[in-house]
PLY file of the C-alpha trace (Angstrom):
ply
format ascii 1.0
element vertex 85
property float x
property float y
property float z
element edge 84
property int vertex1
property int vertex2
end_header
141.33 193.69 131.01
138.33 193.52 128.75
136.25 190.41 129.28
134.39 188.65 126.52
131.11 186.78 126.83
132.69 183.39 127.62
134.84 184.92 130.37
131.71 186.33 131.97
129.83 183.02 131.56
132.63 181.20 133.38
132.52 183.72 136.23
128.74 183.33 136.47
129.07 179.53 136.57
131.53 179.74 139.45
129.23 182.15 141.31
126.15 180.00 140.72
127.99 176.95 142.09
129.11 179.03 145.11
132.80 178.59 144.25
134.05 181.40 146.45
136.77 179.85 148.58
139.81 177.61 148.40
137.77 174.54 149.39
134.64 175.46 147.43
135.86 175.35 143.85
135.26 173.67 140.47
137.58 171.58 138.35
138.37 172.51 134.77
136.42 169.43 133.65
133.32 170.58 135.56
133.54 173.99 133.93
133.99 172.41 130.48
130.91 170.24 131.03
128.81 173.40 131.38
130.45 175.61 128.74
131.08 172.94 126.10
134.46 174.46 125.27
137.70 172.60 124.64
140.13 171.87 127.45
143.02 173.97 126.04
140.74 176.94 125.37
139.15 176.76 128.81
142.52 176.41 130.54
143.83 179.51 128.73
140.71 181.42 129.78
141.16 180.38 133.39
144.82 181.40 133.39
143.87 184.80 131.90
141.15 185.29 134.53
143.64 184.25 137.24
146.32 186.61 135.93
143.88 189.53 136.11
142.64 188.72 139.62
139.16 187.35 138.91
139.80 183.73 139.95
142.37 181.72 141.86
143.33 178.08 142.00
141.67 176.14 144.79
142.51 172.86 146.46
143.23 169.91 144.21
140.51 167.38 143.48
142.49 164.16 143.14
145.05 165.42 140.58
142.88 168.13 139.01
143.31 171.83 139.69
140.20 173.67 140.82
139.20 177.31 140.53
137.16 179.75 142.62
136.12 183.40 142.40
138.05 186.16 144.09
136.32 189.34 145.31
136.95 191.08 141.99
135.13 188.29 140.14
132.27 188.16 142.65
131.75 191.92 142.40
131.74 191.80 138.61
129.04 189.10 138.52
126.98 190.83 141.21
127.19 194.15 139.30
125.78 192.52 136.17
129.06 192.62 134.29
129.91 196.28 134.90
133.62 196.67 135.57
134.76 199.28 138.07
138.31 199.62 136.74
0 1
1 2
2 3
3 4
4 5
5 6
6 7
7 8
8 9
9 10
10 11
11 12
12 13
13 14
14 15
15 16
16 17
17 18
18 19
19 20
20 21
21 22
22 23
23 24
24 25
25 26
26 27
27 28
28 29
29 30
30 31
31 32
32 33
33 34
34 35
35 36
36 37
37 38
38 39
39 40
40 41
41 42
42 43
43 44
44 45
45 46
46 47
47 48
48 49
49 50
50 51
51 52
52 53
53 54
54 55
55 56
56 57
57 58
58 59
59 60
60 61
61 62
62 63
63 64
64 65
65 66
66 67
67 68
68 69
69 70
70 71
71 72
72 73
73 74
74 75
75 76
76 77
77 78
78 79
79 80
80 81
81 82
82 83
83 84
């Protein structure tokens, strides 16, 4: 999967907020507040990142889904955006 700039920005936001486990995660609304993107667009991005193994859904916050980085996403951010695959 080839990431674009917004994909990478979202991964960096999750890393900066230490969203790296099921209980340490951000809601879609929290991500939108930082990126300034629309809800449908951001949701599609998150589903694409999830499908390709960069993020996973975390525990619910009230009724909102949350997201956190998986190892693949953490490694990508820590490597400065260089993909190993």
